[in-house]
C-alpha positions, -999 to 999 in steps of 0.1 A, spaced: -80 366 -104 -97 399 -111 -123 403 -135 -110 436 -150 -77 419 -158 -93 388 -174 -114 412 -193 -87 431 -207 -65 399 -213 -40 408 -187 -45 376 -165 -63 349 -185 -78 321 -163 -51 295 -154 -58 260 -166 -78 243 -190 -105 232 -163 -112 269 -155 -113 280 -191 -138 253 -199 -161 264 -170 -160 299 -182 -168 289 -216 -196 266 -206 -212 297 -187 -207 319 -220 -224 290 -239 -251 286 -214 -258 322 -215 -259 325 -254 -282 293 -255 -309 307 -231 -307 342 -243 -311 332 -279 -339 307 -270 -358 332 -249 -356 361 -275 -365 338 -304 -396 327 -281 -406 362 -271 -402 377 -306 -419 349 -322 -394 350 -353 -392 311 -353 -422 292 -342 -410 258 -346 -394 246 -313 -369 222 -329 -356 253 -354 -353 274 -322 -333 248 -304 -312 243 -333 -305 280 -335 -300 283 -297 -274 253 -298 -255 271 -327 -254 305 -306 -241 282 -276 -214 265 -298 -201 297 -312 -202 311 -278 -181 280 -263 -155 279 -289 -152 317 -292 -145 319 -255 -120 292 -255 -104 307 -285 -98 340 -266 -88 325 -231 -62 302 -250 -47 330 -267 -57 316 -303 -77 346 -310 -70 381 -295 -97 399 -277 -85 432 -291 -66 433 -323 -55 466 -325 -24 484 -337 0 472 -310 -5 436 -322 -11 440 -360 1 470 -370 -32 481 -385 -66 493 -371 -96 474 -370 
């Protein structure tokens, strides 16, 4: 599996297990990057609120990644698929 083909949705990962692993990686990245950026910028000083915001970001990343990999949502919705521009 080549990275370029996966990113261009030519060769999506095979099997649910591989797709879930990829989605967990994206969710982990979203969780820790949101937590770190909220901590550094001190937008939210309450740790519980920051954890809830990070968990929300991780959930969106997880399910968004699965939607694209499973073909439920298109990575690129362009003219060739919908007949309209985005």
